[in-house]
Each structure stands twice: as C-alpha cells, then as structure tokens.
C-alpha positions as CSV (number, residue, x, y, z in Angstrom):
1,M,-13.1,24.7,-18.0
2,S,-13.4,21.6,-15.9
3,L,-16.0,21.4,-13.2
4,V,-15.2,20.7,-9.6
5,F,-17.9,19.0,-7.5
6,P,-17.4,19.8,-3.8
7,H,-19.7,17.1,-2.6
8,T,-17.4,14.4,-4.1
9,F,-14.0,16.2,-4.2
10,V,-13.9,17.5,-0.6
11,P,-14.7,14.2,1.1
12,W,-12.2,12.4,-1.2
13,F,-9.5,14.9,-0.5
14,R,-10.1,14.6,3.3
15,A,-10.0,10.8,3.0
16,V,-6.5,10.8,1.4
17,A,-5.1,13.4,3.9
18,P,-4.1,10.8,6.5
19,Y,-2.0,9.0,3.8
20,I,-0.3,12.3,2.8
21,H,0.6,12.9,6.4
22,A,1.8,9.3,6.9
23,Y,4.1,9.2,3.9
24,R,5.7,12.7,4.0
25,G,9.5,12.1,4.3
26,K,9.2,8.4,3.6
27,T,11.4,6.7,0.9
28,F,9.8,4.8,-2.0
29,V,11.8,2.7,-4.5
30,V,9.7,2.4,-7.7
31,A,10.6,0.0,-10.5
32,L,9.1,0.6,-13.9
33,A,9.1,-2.3,-16.4
34,G,10.5,-1.4,-19.8
35,E,7.2,-2.8,-21.2
36,A,5.4,0.1,-19.6
37,I,7.5,2.6,-21.5
38,A,7.1,0.7,-24.7
39,A,3.3,0.8,-24.1
40,G,3.4,4.6,-24.0
41,K,2.8,4.9,-20.2
42,L,5.8,7.0,-19.3
43,N,4.3,10.5,-19.3
44,T,1.3,9.7,-17.1
45,F,3.5,7.6,-14.8
46,V,6.0,10.5,-14.5
47,Q,3.1,12.8,-13.7
48,D,2.0,10.5,-10.8
49,L,5.6,10.3,-9.5
50,S,5.8,14.1,-9.6
51,I,2.7,14.3,-7.4
52,L,4.3,12.0,-4.8
53,H,7.4,14.1,-5.0
54,A,5.4,17.2,-4.4
55,M,3.9,15.6,-1.3
56,G,7.4,15.2,0.3
57,I,8.0,11.5,-0.6
58,K,11.6,10.6,-1.3
59,L,11.9,8.7,-4.6
60,V,14.3,6.4,-6.3
61,L,13.2,5.2,-9.8
62,V,14.6,2.1,-11.4
63,H,13.7,1.5,-15.0
64,G,13.7,-1.7,-17.0
65,F,14.5,-2.2,-20.6
66,R,13.8,-5.7,-21.8
67,P,11.8,-4.9,-24.9
68,Q,14.1,-2.0,-25.8
69,V,17.1,-4.2,-25.7
70,T,15.3,-6.9,-27.7
71,E,14.4,-4.3,-30.3
72,Q,18.0,-3.1,-30.5
73,L,19.2,-6.7,-31.0
74,A,16.6,-7.3,-33.7
75,A,17.8,-4.2,-35.5
76,K,21.3,-5.7,-35.4
77,G,20.0,-9.1,-36.7
78,H,20.8,-10.7,-33.3
79,V,18.5,-13.0,-31.3
80,S,17.8,-12.6,-27.6
81,R,18.8,-15.5,-25.4
82,Y,17.6,-16.2,-21.9
83,A,18.3,-18.8,-19.2
84,R,16.7,-18.9,-15.7
85,G,14.8,-15.8,-16.6
86,I,18.0,-13.8,-17.1
87,R,19.3,-12.4,-20.4
88,I,22.6,-13.9,-21.6
89,T,24.5,-10.8,-22.4
90,D,27.1,-11.4,-25.1
91,P,29.2,-8.4,-26.4
92,V,26.4,-7.5,-29.0
93,A,23.7,-7.6,-26.3
94,L,25.9,-5.5,-24.0
95,D,26.1,-2.8,-26.8
96,A,22.4,-3.0,-27.3
97,A,21.7,-2.7,-23.6
98,Q,24.0,0.4,-23.3
99,E,22.2,2.0,-26.2
100,A,18.8,1.3,-24.8
101,A,19.7,2.5,-21.3
102,G,21.0,5.8,-22.7
103,Q,18.0,6.4,-24.8
104,L,15.6,5.6,-21.9
105,R,17.5,7.8,-19.5
106,F,17.1,10.7,-22.0
107,E,13.4,10.0,-22.4
108,I,12.8,9.8,-18.6
109,E,14.7,13.0,-17.8
110,A,12.8,14.8,-20.6
111,A,9.5,13.6,-19.2
112,F,10.4,15.0,-15.8
113,S,11.3,18.3,-17.4
114,Q,7.8,18.9,-18.7
115,G,5.8,21.9,-17.3
116,L,2.9,22.5,-19.6
117,P,0.0,24.5,-18.1
118,N,-3.2,22.6,-17.2
119,T,-1.3,19.4,-16.7
120,P,-0.1,17.7,-13.4
121,M,3.4,18.8,-14.3
122,A,2.6,22.5,-14.2
123,N,4.8,24.3,-11.6
124,A,6.6,21.0,-10.9
125,T,10.3,21.0,-10.2
126,V,11.8,17.5,-10.1
127,R,15.6,17.3,-10.4
128,V,16.7,13.9,-11.7
129,V,20.1,12.6,-10.5
130,S,21.8,9.5,-12.0
131,G,25.3,8.1,-11.9
132,N,27.5,5.2,-11.0
133,F,25.7,4.2,-7.8
134,L,25.9,0.5,-8.4
135,T,28.9,-1.9,-8.1
136,A,28.3,-5.2,-9.9
137,R,29.7,-8.7,-10.2
138,P,29.2,-11.3,-12.9
139,V,26.5,-13.9,-12.8
140,G,29.1,-16.3,-14.1
141,I,28.5,-19.8,-15.3
142,V,25.4,-21.4,-13.8
143,D,24.4,-25.0,-14.7
144,G,26.8,-24.9,-17.6
145,V,25.4,-21.6,-19.0
146,D,27.9,-18.7,-19.3
147,F,26.0,-15.5,-18.8
148,I,29.0,-13.5,-20.0
149,H,28.2,-9.8,-19.3
150,S,25.1,-10.3,-17.2
151,G,25.6,-9.3,-13.6
152,L,24.2,-9.0,-10.1
153,V,24.4,-6.1,-7.8
154,R,27.3,-6.3,-5.5
155,R,26.9,-3.0,-3.6
156,V,24.7,0.0,-3.6
157,D,26.2,3.4,-2.8
158,Q,23.5,4.1,-0.2
159,A,25.2,7.2,1.2
160,A,25.4,8.9,-2.2
161,I,21.8,8.1,-3.0
162,Q,20.6,9.2,0.4
163,R,22.4,12.6,0.0
164,A,20.7,13.1,-3.3
165,I,17.2,12.3,-2.1
166,E,17.7,14.4,1.1
167,I,18.2,17.5,-1.0
168,G,14.9,16.8,-2.9
169,A,16.3,15.1,-6.1
170,L,14.8,12.0,-7.6
171,V,17.5,9.3,-8.1
172,L,17.3,7.4,-11.4
173,L,18.9,4.0,-11.5
174,S,19.5,2.2,-14.8
175,P,20.0,-1.6,-14.7
176,F,23.8,-1.2,-15.3
177,G,26.6,-1.7,-12.9
178,F,30.4,-1.7,-13.0
179,S,33.0,-3.8,-11.4
180,P,36.0,-2.2,-9.5
181,T,38.0,-2.8,-12.7
182,G,35.5,-0.8,-14.8
183,E,33.9,-3.8,-16.5
184,A,30.2,-3.1,-17.4
185,F,27.5,-5.6,-16.5
186,N,23.9,-5.8,-17.6
187,L,21.6,-6.1,-14.5
188,T,18.0,-6.8,-14.1
189,M,15.6,-4.1,-13.0
190,E,14.2,-6.4,-10.3
191,D,17.7,-7.1,-8.8
192,V,18.6,-3.4,-8.8
193,A,15.3,-2.3,-7.2
194,V,15.4,-4.9,-4.4
195,A,19.1,-4.1,-3.7
196,A,18.4,-0.4,-3.6
197,A,15.3,-0.8,-1.4
198,I,17.2,-2.9,1.1
199,A,20.2,-0.7,1.2
200,L,18.0,2.4,1.8
201,Q,15.7,0.5,4.1
202,A,12.9,2.0,2.0
203,D,9.4,2.2,3.3
204,K,8.0,0.9,0.1
205,L,9.2,-1.0,-2.9
206,V,6.8,-0.8,-5.9
207,F,7.0,-2.9,-9.1
208,M,5.0,-1.4,-11.9
209,S,4.5,-4.6,-13.8
210,E,2.9,-6.5,-16.6
211,I,0.6,-8.4,-14.2
212,A,-2.3,-7.2,-12.1
213,G,-1.0,-8.7,-8.9
214,I,-1.2,-12.1,-7.2
215,R,-4.6,-13.8,-7.6
216,E,-6.3,-15.5,-4.7
217,D,-6.8,-18.6,-6.8
218,Q,-3.8,-19.5,-8.9
219,N,-5.8,-22.0,-10.9
220,D,-8.4,-19.3,-11.9
221,P,-7.0,-16.5,-14.0
222,D,-10.2,-14.5,-13.4
223,S,-10.1,-14.7,-9.6
224,A,-9.8,-11.6,-7.5
225,I,-6.4,-10.0,-6.7
226,D,-5.1,-10.7,-3.2
227,T,-4.6,-7.1,-2.1
228,E,-2.5,-8.0,1.0
229,L,-0.2,-11.0,1.6
230,A,1.6,-11.5,4.9
231,L,5.2,-12.4,4.3
232,A,4.7,-15.9,5.7
233,D,1.8,-16.5,3.3
234,A,3.8,-15.1,0.4
235,K,6.7,-17.5,1.1
236,R,4.3,-20.5,1.3
237,L,2.7,-19.5,-2.0
238,L,6.1,-19.0,-3.6
239,A,7.2,-22.4,-2.6
240,A,4.1,-23.9,-4.2
241,L,4.4,-22.0,-7.5
242,P,6.6,-23.2,-10.5
243,A,9.9,-21.5,-10.9
244,P,9.4,-18.3,-13.0
245,T,10.9,-18.0,-16.4
246,Q,9.3,-14.7,-17.5
247,P,7.8,-11.6,-15.9
248,S,4.2,-12.7,-16.5
249,D,4.7,-15.7,-14.3
250,P,3.0,-15.2,-10.8
251,A,6.2,-16.1,-8.9
252,F,8.4,-13.7,-10.9
253,Y,7.8,-10.4,-9.0
254,L,6.6,-12.2,-5.9
255,Q,10.0,-13.7,-5.3
256,H,11.5,-10.2,-5.3
257,C,8.9,-8.8,-3.0
258,V,9.6,-11.6,-0.5
259,K,13.4,-11.0,-0.7
260,A,12.9,-7.2,-0.1
261,C,10.7,-7.8,2.9
262,E,13.1,-10.3,4.3
263,G,15.8,-7.6,3.9
264,G,13.9,-5.1,6.0
265,V,11.7,-3.3,3.5
266,E,8.4,-2.7,5.2
267,R,6.1,-3.2,2.2
268,S,6.5,-4.4,-1.3
269,H,3.9,-4.0,-4.0
270,I,3.1,-5.5,-7.4
271,L,0.9,-3.1,-9.5
272,P,-0.3,-3.2,-13.1
273,F,1.1,-0.5,-15.2
274,A,-1.9,-0.9,-17.6
275,A,-4.2,0.6,-14.9
276,D,-4.2,4.4,-15.2
277,G,-3.2,5.9,-11.9
278,A,-2.4,2.5,-10.3
279,L,0.5,4.0,-8.2
280,L,-1.7,6.8,-6.8
281,L,-4.6,4.3,-6.1
282,E,-2.2,2.0,-4.2
283,V,-0.7,4.7,-2.1
284,F,-3.8,6.8,-1.3
285,T,-6.6,4.3,-1.0
286,H,-7.4,1.6,1.6
287,D,-7.3,-1.5,-0.5
288,G,-5.2,-0.3,-3.5
289,V,-5.3,-2.0,-6.8
290,G,-2.5,-4.6,-6.7
291,T,-0.9,-6.9,-4.2
292,M,1.1,-5.8,-1.2
293,V,3.5,-8.1,0.7
294,V,4.1,-7.1,4.3
295,D,5.9,-8.6,7.2
296,E,2.6,-9.1,9.0
297,K,-1.1,-8.2,8.4
298,L,-1.3,-4.4,8.5
299,E,-4.9,-4.4,9.8
300,S,-5.2,-4.9,13.5
301,L,-8.0,-4.9,16.1
302,R,-6.8,-3.5,19.4
303,E,-7.7,-1.5,22.5
304,A,-7.4,2.3,22.0
305,S,-4.8,4.5,23.5
306,S,-4.6,8.3,24.0
307,D,-2.7,8.5,20.7
308,D,-5.9,7.4,18.9
309,V,-8.2,10.2,20.1
310,G,-7.6,12.3,17.0
311,G,-8.2,9.4,14.7
312,I,-11.5,8.5,16.5
313,L,-12.7,12.1,16.4
314,Q,-12.0,12.3,12.6
315,L,-13.8,8.9,12.1
316,I,-17.0,9.7,14.0
317,E,-17.4,13.4,13.1
318,P,-19.3,12.8,9.8
319,F,-21.7,10.5,11.6
320,E,-22.2,13.0,14.4
321,R,-22.9,15.7,11.8
322,D,-25.6,13.7,10.0
323,G,-27.2,12.6,13.3
324,T,-26.3,8.9,13.2
325,L,-24.2,9.3,16.3
326,V,-24.7,11.5,19.4
327,R,-22.0,14.2,19.5
328,R,-19.1,13.6,21.8
329,E,-16.6,16.2,22.9
330,R,-12.9,15.6,22.7
331,T,-12.5,15.8,26.4
332,E,-15.2,13.0,26.8
333,I,-13.3,10.7,24.4
334,E,-10.0,11.4,26.1
335,R,-11.6,10.6,29.5
336,D,-13.2,7.4,28.2
337,I,-10.4,6.2,25.8
338,G,-9.9,3.0,27.9
339,Y,-13.4,1.9,26.9
340,Y,-12.7,2.1,23.2
341,S,-11.5,-0.6,20.8
342,V,-10.3,0.3,17.3
343,V,-9.6,-1.2,13.9
344,E,-6.4,0.2,12.5
345,H,-5.0,-0.3,9.0
346,D,-1.5,1.0,8.1
347,G,-1.6,3.5,11.0
348,I,-5.1,4.9,10.2
349,I,-8.2,4.3,12.3
350,F,-11.0,2.8,10.2
351,G,-13.4,1.6,12.9
352,C,-14.1,2.1,16.6
353,A,-16.5,1.0,19.3
354,A,-16.7,1.7,23.1
355,L,-17.9,-0.5,26.0
356,Y,-19.5,1.3,29.0
357,P,-20.1,-1.3,31.8
358,Y,-23.0,-1.2,34.3
359,P,-21.8,-4.0,36.6
360,E,-24.6,-3.5,39.1
361,A,-27.0,-4.5,36.3
362,H,-24.7,-7.2,34.8
363,T,-24.8,-5.4,31.4
364,A,-22.9,-2.8,29.3
365,E,-23.6,-0.4,26.6
366,M,-21.8,-0.7,23.3
367,A,-21.5,2.9,22.0
368,A,-20.0,4.8,19.1
369,L,-19.8,1.7,16.8
370,T,-18.4,3.3,13.7
371,V,-16.8,2.0,10.5
372,S,-15.3,4.3,7.8
373,P,-17.3,4.5,4.6
374,L,-14.1,3.4,2.8
375,T,-14.2,-0.1,4.4
376,Q,-17.9,-0.6,5.1
377,G,-19.1,-4.1,4.0
378,Q,-15.7,-5.7,4.7
379,G,-16.4,-7.1,8.1
380,D,-14.9,-4.5,10.4
381,G,-18.2,-3.9,12.2
382,E,-18.5,-7.6,13.0
383,L,-14.9,-7.6,14.2
384,L,-15.6,-4.7,16.6
385,L,-18.8,-6.3,17.8
386,K,-17.0,-9.6,18.7
387,R,-14.3,-7.6,20.5
388,I,-16.9,-5.7,22.6
389,E,-18.7,-9.0,23.4
390,Q,-15.3,-10.5,24.4
391,R,-14.5,-7.6,26.7
392,A,-18.0,-7.8,28.3
393,R,-17.6,-11.5,29.0
394,T,-14.2,-10.9,30.6
395,L,-16.0,-8.5,33.0
396,G,-18.5,-11.2,33.8
397,L,-21.4,-9.4,32.3
398,H,-24.5,-11.1,31.0
399,S,-25.5,-8.9,28.1
400,I,-24.7,-5.8,26.1
401,F,-27.1,-3.2,24.7
402,V,-27.1,-0.4,22.1
403,L,-29.1,2.7,21.5
404,T,-29.7,3.5,17.8
405,T,-32.0,5.5,15.6
406,R,-30.9,4.3,12.1
407,T,-29.1,0.9,12.3
408,M,-31.6,-1.3,14.2
409,H,-31.7,-3.9,11.4
410,W,-28.0,-4.4,11.4
411,F,-28.0,-5.2,15.1
412,I,-31.1,-7.5,14.9
413,K,-29.4,-9.6,12.2
414,R,-26.6,-10.1,14.7
415,G,-28.6,-11.4,17.6
416,F,-29.9,-8.2,19.3
417,S,-33.6,-7.9,20.3
418,P,-35.5,-4.7,20.9
419,V,-36.7,-3.8,24.4
420,D,-38.5,-0.9,26.1
421,P,-36.2,2.0,27.3
422,D,-37.4,1.2,30.8
423,W,-35.2,-1.9,30.6
424,L,-32.1,0.3,30.8
425,P,-30.0,0.3,34.0
426,E,-31.1,3.2,36.2
427,A,-27.8,5.1,35.7
428,R,-28.2,4.9,31.9
429,K,-32.0,5.6,32.0
430,R,-31.3,8.9,33.7
431,K,-29.2,10.0,30.7
432,Y,-31.7,8.7,28.0
433,N,-32.7,11.4,25.6
434,W,-36.5,10.9,25.1
435,D,-36.5,13.5,22.3
436,R,-34.1,11.5,20.3
437,R,-36.3,8.3,20.7
438,S,-33.4,5.9,20.2
439,Q,-34.3,2.2,19.9
440,V,-32.8,0.1,22.7
441,L,-31.6,-3.4,21.6
442,V,-30.1,-6.0,23.9
443,K,-28.0,-9.1,23.2
444,K,-27.5,-11.8,25.8
445,L,-24.0,-13.2,26.1
446,N,-23.8,-17.0,26.5
C-alpha cells in the first residue's frame, strides 16, 4: 500500500487547483510524435491525457508515424526519401503509411480502453472518435521535386470535431486526408495539428516532441530551456535559425508554434516526450518543463481590481497562518483593493503588495508584500517593490516604510534602514501592535 504524506500532497493539490478551474471546458490539441510511441511512451501518455479529460478538458489527439512508416518501408525493401523535411510519398510509401496509421490507431484506442485497478486508468471512460475530418490537397511539385501522394490540409471539419468533443469524446486525428475525389494523401502530424488547432481556436496546441524545448542560447546545447517566448521574440528567433530539415532542428516545431499563434491559438507548447509526466507538469505548474509560445508575455504586473480579492486572499492565507503576515479580513481587502498591486501569470495571482499613503507625513506603508512559494527567487518581489516605489513617487511622497518580523534582511538588502517605531506617522503609530514587536524599516525615495 502506498503512503500519502499530507504535508506535501495537500499543499501541492491546492496549488494546482487554480489551473484545474482555469482549464475546465477548454480545448487542447495535443500532437504526439511517432517516435514517442516507438519509444514505449504511449501508455503513460494516455494515462496523463485521461487525467486531463477527467478534469473537463476537451481533447483532440493527433499522432505522428514517421518511424513506423520508415519501418514498414524497410520491411518492403524500400528506402525513405525526404525533401524540405517532408516525406516523398510514392505508391509504396502510401501503402506503408496506411498500414502504419491503421496499426497505430488500433494501439491508441486500445490504450484508452484500459481500466486496470490501481492505475490512473481505473474508472476512466474515454470514448475515442476518429473519421474523415480532414480534406487534403497535394503538395505538388516544389523546386523540381514531385511529392506525389504527400499532401497538405485543405480544410478541417471543425463542426463535426466540435460536436464530438462537446459530448465528451476524445477526437483522434491520423495524418491522412482525402481529396473531394477520394484520393488519399499522406500528411504531416505538425500540419494536421496546427490546422486543427486554428480551426477549433484551441486554447492550447501541444507538441510532444523529440526535443526538450527551445534553448536560451542556440549555440550552447546545454543552456537552459526558454520556458516562455513572446510571439514576436519567437518570430525573430525563427528568422535567425537555419531552415529545418528534421524534427530535432530547433526551428522545426517552433515554426509550427508561430503559425498556430498567428492563426489565433492562444498558446503553443513544445514538450519533451522523454520526460515522464511532461504534459501534466506543463499544464499544472507555473514554469512547466518545455517552451511555450504566446502572443504576449503572460506574466503581468498591474494594479488590482475587485476581481482579484479571492486570489489575494488565497495567496496571503498561508503566510497569515504561520504569522509572517498580520491577518486581514476579506472586507478589509475589498475596501482597500485600490491600494494593491499584483503579479499575475496566466490568470493566477502569484504576488501582491499594498501601498497605504500618509500624505501628511510625506510617506506611505508598503504592506502585505507576498510572493507565492512557487515563484519565490524569480524576481517577483523586486517587481512589486519597484511598482510600490513608483506609485509612492507619483503621489509626491518622500519615503516608504514596512513593518516586518521575519524578512528584515530582505528589505535591508534593497535599501531600507531600521528605525524606532516612534518614527511612524501618528495615525500609523496608534495602530502599531507593541506585542508583535515588528521591526520598522524605511526607504527614502530619490
């Protein structure tokens, strides 16, 4: 019997709850590279998708089949041929692609039908729907190369897919399409996924890929993964990278993420299928594990509104409970919401601070400075401090002060100096809790 540790499990589960609320009813298009299936990752990946499905997320799954088609061709004594990163599909390759697609569809449907006790699939009911949702056209002859039966998506039957996911089914798309005359075309997983995501105006497009994401330094293969790229930055990077010829090239998936975002998809992700649980980590943690391309930076520093009261209360409650912060009632925060600034990421409040001015003394108190444990050490505290200083200067104040019992050194490192509580403005001195013995620190504003 496995052990459950409440002191770790409960805080973790509460931390992911905002994401569960935020994504219920949203549409994700997830593209799984054929290499992931060849590497034996299908069952665990299906388990993770089933968890998302159980949480009310609408799912469209697109599978790739490059290695499977190559294997079929090898068995037939045929060599794979590529140009511009696209397979040249002659009649033999078309037969191999049809065989590989049929086999993979069978394996995927079987994986979703599992229900073994003591596994994530226990009690799961995921209905898989597939069909002729894609109309295709030929790639044709490009730079003198005839791609024969290789095609591009001409149209996605958005209405039919939407009906299927609205009734709770998972839609499975194979990289195959048919022309109005019934001719079959071999498509790429990436083209199908992007076309489906744009047609559905999906909330997320996720590529489960061979690469870990886009690295911050393209010249250093060991540099950190850039977890978030604004669309404009992604386009600039794409322009500077060599044209991709294979999926392991940095620009290969990035070009599809850019195209999806330009087509109205809110967020596109590149995740490593080699990392266990990468899909769950990307969806339910602040920084994720791969690269996300967005139309603009999701993290924003702004003034709070009445809609943020609940998020602020949830953020500060653990710090009030352990005595780091003085307890504030909901009515107090609602009354003072105009004094608060917040750091928001993807619709979730990760930091806050309030500025209470004392204009007669030309100073103000910075109160309730709080940063979520999930993002501490990433600069959100400094961002909030700068915003509070900016607001104080706008009011023509000469200084700001804080009262703290545990974080004195953090403030001293940022230009605050300790003073006697008698320094406080008279109105604030009357509310000073002498039993708490908070340190008073002041920072002069230039």
